[in-house]
C-alpha positions in Angstrom: -65.4 175.0 55.8 -67.8 172.0 55.9 -67.4 170.6 59.4 -66.1 171.6 62.8 -65.7 168.7 65.2 -65.8 169.8 68.9 -64.4 167.3 71.4 -64.3 168.1 75.1 -62.1 165.8 77.1 -60.6 165.1 80.5 -57.7 162.6 80.9 -58.2 160.7 77.7 -54.5 160.4 76.6 -54.9 156.8 75.4 -57.7 157.5 72.9 -56.8 160.8 71.4 -54.4 159.7 68.6 -56.7 156.9 67.5 -59.8 159.2 67.5 -58.0 161.9 65.5 -56.8 159.4 62.9 -60.3 157.9 62.6 -61.9 161.4 62.1 -59.2 162.3 59.5 -59.9 159.1 57.6 -63.7 159.8 57.5 -63.2 163.4 56.5 -60.7 162.6 53.7 -62.7 159.8 52.3 -65.8 162.1 52.0 -63.7 165.1 50.8 -64.9 167.3 53.7 -63.0 170.5 54.6 -62.8 170.4 58.4 -61.3 171.3 61.7 -61.1 169.3 64.9 -61.2 171.3 68.1 -60.0 169.5 71.2 -60.9 171.2 74.5 -58.8 170.0 77.4 -60.9 170.5 80.5 -58.0 170.5 83.0 -56.5 167.1 82.3 -53.7 165.9 84.6 -52.3 163.3 82.3 -50.5 163.7 78.9 -53.6 164.7 77.0 -52.4 168.2 76.2 -49.0 167.0 75.1 -50.7 164.6 72.6 -53.0 167.4 71.3 -50.0 169.6 70.8 -48.2 166.9 68.8 -51.3 166.2 66.7 -51.7 170.0 66.0 -48.0 170.2 64.8 -48.6 167.4 62.3 -52.0 168.6 61.1 -53.2 172.3 61.0 -56.8 171.1 61.0 -56.3 170.0 64.6 -56.8 172.8 67.1 -56.5 172.8 70.8 -57.8 174.8 73.8 -56.6 174.1 77.3 -58.4 175.3 80.4 -56.5 176.4 83.5 -58.4 173.8 85.5 -61.5 171.6 85.2 -64.4 173.9 84.6 -66.9 171.2 83.2 -68.2 169.9 80.0 -70.7 172.7 79.4 -67.9 175.3 79.6 -65.7 173.3 77.3 -68.5 173.0 74.7 -69.2 176.8 75.0 -65.7 177.8 74.1 -65.6 175.2 71.4 -68.8 176.6 69.9 -67.3 180.1 70.1 -64.3 179.0 68.0 -66.1 176.7 65.5 -66.3 177.9 61.9 -67.7 174.9 60.0 -71.2 175.0 58.4 -72.0 172.0 60.5 -70.7 171.5 64.1 -70.3 168.0 65.3 -69.8 167.2 69.0 -68.5 163.9 70.3 -66.8 162.5 73.3 -63.1 161.6 73.3 -63.4 158.1 74.8 -64.1 156.3 71.4 -67.6 155.4 72.4 -68.9 157.7 69.7 -68.3 156.5 66.2 -66.9 159.1 63.7 -68.3 157.0 60.8 -71.7 158.6 61.7 -70.4 162.0 60.7 -71.3 162.0 57.0 -75.0 161.1 57.6 -75.3 163.6 60.4 -73.8 166.2 58.1 -76.3 165.3 55.3 -79.3 165.6 57.7 -78.3 169.1 58.5 -77.3 170.3 55.0 -79.7 168.3 52.8 -82.7 167.6 55.1 -82.7 171.0 56.7 -82.5 170.1 60.4 -81.2 172.7 62.9 -80.0 170.0 65.2 -79.6 166.2 65.0 -79.1 164.2 68.2 -77.6 160.8 68.4 -79.6 157.9 69.9 -77.6 155.1 71.4 -80.4 152.6 71.1 -78.1 149.6 71.9 -75.8 150.4 74.8 -72.8 148.7 76.3 -73.1 150.3 79.7 -74.1 148.8 83.0 -77.9 148.3 83.1 -78.4 149.3 86.7 -75.8 152.0 86.9 -76.5 153.8 83.6 -79.2 152.3 81.4 -82.2 152.4 83.7 -81.4 155.8 85.3 -80.8 157.2 81.8 -84.1 155.9 80.5 -85.9 157.5 83.5 -84.0 160.7 83.0 -84.8 160.9 79.3 -88.5 160.2 80.0 -88.6 163.1 82.5 -86.8 165.4 80.1 -89.2 164.6 77.2 -92.3 165.2 79.4 -90.9 168.4 80.8 -89.4 170.0 77.7 -91.6 168.8 75.0 -88.6 167.8 72.9 -89.2 164.2 71.7 -85.7 162.7 71.9 -84.8 159.3 73.2 -81.3 160.1 74.3 -80.6 163.6 75.6 -77.2 162.5 77.1 -75.7 161.3 73.8 -72.5 163.3 73.2 -72.7 162.7 69.4 -74.8 165.6 68.0 -74.8 167.7 64.8 -75.7 171.4 64.7 -76.2 174.1 62.1 -73.6 176.8 62.8 -76.3 179.4 63.6 -77.5 177.2 66.5 -74.2 177.0 68.4 -73.6 180.7 67.9 -77.0 181.6 69.5 -77.3 179.4 72.5 -75.6 179.8 75.9 -74.3 176.5 77.4 -73.4 177.0 81.0 -73.4 175.2 84.4 -74.1 171.6 83.5 -76.7 172.4 80.8 -74.9 170.4 78.0 -77.4 167.6 78.6 -80.2 170.0 77.5 -78.7 171.7 74.4 -81.7 170.5 72.3 -84.0 172.2 74.9 -81.9 175.4 74.8 -82.0 175.3 71.0 -85.8 174.9 71.0 -86.2 177.8 73.4 -83.9 179.9 71.1 -86.3 179.3 68.2 -84.5 176.4 66.4 -87.3 173.9 66.4 -86.4 171.5 63.6 -84.7 168.9 65.8 -84.1 165.4 64.5 -82.7 162.1 65.9 -80.5 159.4 64.4 -79.8 156.0 65.8 -76.0 155.8 66.2 -73.6 153.0 67.1 -72.5 152.9 70.7 -69.1 151.3 71.4 -67.8 149.9 74.7 -65.2 152.1 76.4 -61.8 151.0 75.1 -59.5 152.9 77.4 -59.6 154.4 80.9 -62.7 154.7 83.1 -65.9 156.7 82.9 -65.8 160.2 84.4 -69.5 160.1 85.3 -71.2 158.5 88.3 -74.7 158.2 89.6 -74.6 161.8 90.9 -74.8 163.1 87.3 -78.4 161.9 87.2 -79.3 163.7 90.4 -77.7 166.8 89.0 -79.4 166.2 85.7 -82.9 166.2 87.3 -82.1 169.3 89.3 -80.9 171.0 86.1 -84.1 169.9 84.4 -86.1 171.8 87.0 -83.9 174.8 86.4 -84.2 174.8 82.7 -88.0 174.3 83.0 -88.2 177.4 85.2 -85.8 179.4 83.0 -87.6 178.5 79.8 -90.9 179.8 81.2 -90.1 182.5 83.6 -86.4 183.3 83.1 -87.1 186.6 81.4 -90.1 187.4 83.5 -89.7 186.2 87.1 -92.4 188.6 88.3 -95.0 186.7 86.4 -94.4 183.6 88.6 -93.4 185.1 92.0 -95.7 188.1 91.7 -98.7 185.9 90.9 -97.9 183.6 93.8 -97.3 186.5 96.1 -100.6 188.1 95.1 -102.5 184.9 95.7 -100.9 184.2 99.1 -101.4 187.8 100.3 -105.0 187.8 99.1 -105.7 184.6 101.0 -104.1 185.9 104.2 -105.8 189.3 103.9 -109.2 187.6 103.3 -108.7 185.5 106.5 -107.8 188.7 108.4 -110.9 190.5 107.2 -113.1 187.6 108.2 -111.5 187.5 111.7 -112.1 191.2 112.1 -115.8 191.0 111.0 -116.3 188.0 113.3 -114.8 189.8 116.3 -116.6 193.1 115.7 -120.0 192.0 114.6 -120.7 188.3 114.8 -119.1 187.2 118.1 -117.7 190.2 120.0 -117.6 188.4 123.3 -115.5 185.5 122.0 -111.8 184.9 122.2 -109.3 187.6 121.4 -108.2 187.5 117.7 -104.6 186.8 118.9 -105.8 183.7 120.7 -107.2 182.1 117.5 -104.9 180.0 115.2 -106.5 181.5 112.2 -104.9 184.8 113.0 -101.4 183.3 112.7 -102.3 181.5 109.5 -103.5 184.8 108.0 -100.4 186.7 109.2 -98.0 184.0 108.0 -99.7 183.8 104.6 -99.5 187.6 104.1 -95.8 187.6 105.0 -95.1 184.7 102.6 -97.0 186.5 99.9 -95.1 189.7 100.4 -91.8 187.7 100.2 -92.8 186.1 97.0 -93.6 189.5 95.5 -90.3 191.0 96.7 -88.4 187.9 95.2 -90.1 188.6 91.8 -89.2 192.3 92.0 -85.6 191.5 92.9 -85.4 189.0 90.0 -86.5 191.7 87.6 -83.9 194.1 88.9 -81.1 191.5 88.6 -82.1 190.7 85.0 -81.9 194.3 84.0 -78.5 194.9 85.7 -76.6 191.6 85.3 -73.3 191.5 83.4 -72.1 188.4 81.7 -68.9 187.0 83.4 -66.5 184.6 81.9 -67.1 181.2 83.3 -63.8 179.6 82.5 -60.1 180.5 82.0 -58.2 179.4 78.9 -54.5 178.6 79.5 -53.3 177.7 75.9 -54.6 177.6 72.4 -53.2 175.9 69.3 -53.7 176.7 65.6 -56.2 179.5 66.1 -55.6 182.7 64.2 
């Protein structure tokens, strides 16, 4: 199979039939063998009913329905698990991503040898203050922190080599950072393509300003995990040792000062330096214990399913 198109969605009943027909037209005109995997992330409208109808008419259309809304990252994760195409394309279901971009994205993976190609919505039709400016700030911070030189981390239109999606773990709200996860997994040939962005045709956006706050917090998380996720003692142990050493040095100085340099001076417990030394040693010990506990957790953790699937269509 040439292409798997993975489409997470939430309450997009108006656009699903039009999107599916558009994808089918592109695939047929380019003679691609394909599958379209719709992941219904707990929709409360008629989205699942429409997906069921589409799958009855076309066996290339497959559907997964979550028991409730678990989030876009979990939807992509289960879509990646099911995908079988040599190239996996992800796109949003709101018709803001253009399926006509698929052939060139496919070519960049197959012919140009990229592991991942991310879309860049260079010209956007979103609100400048509500989306464009925060998005530019977010993307700048992501580039500086991760070292992945992409202009648009948030673009839902991306293409992946099948090996990539089978070897990365997308969880929490880390879908924004799939290129970073891919780089950390060893897939370093990451490209970018300017894609056409279209104004939303139906419904309302599911994302507010809070997604940028969450995005920056997730950026800190992925920075930490990429550097110390498999060796927390290297960070917390080092910090703990430094803090304890500073506090212990203060304590030694206070002891020498009281015993030899100024024995008639104030009691050690009456000097603020004593409490600084004590607090620093306690904090250092806590850092060290945190690193030790982190190492134990890594060695004993068990992966737990992060979502519950209610129904599946056309999967064998």
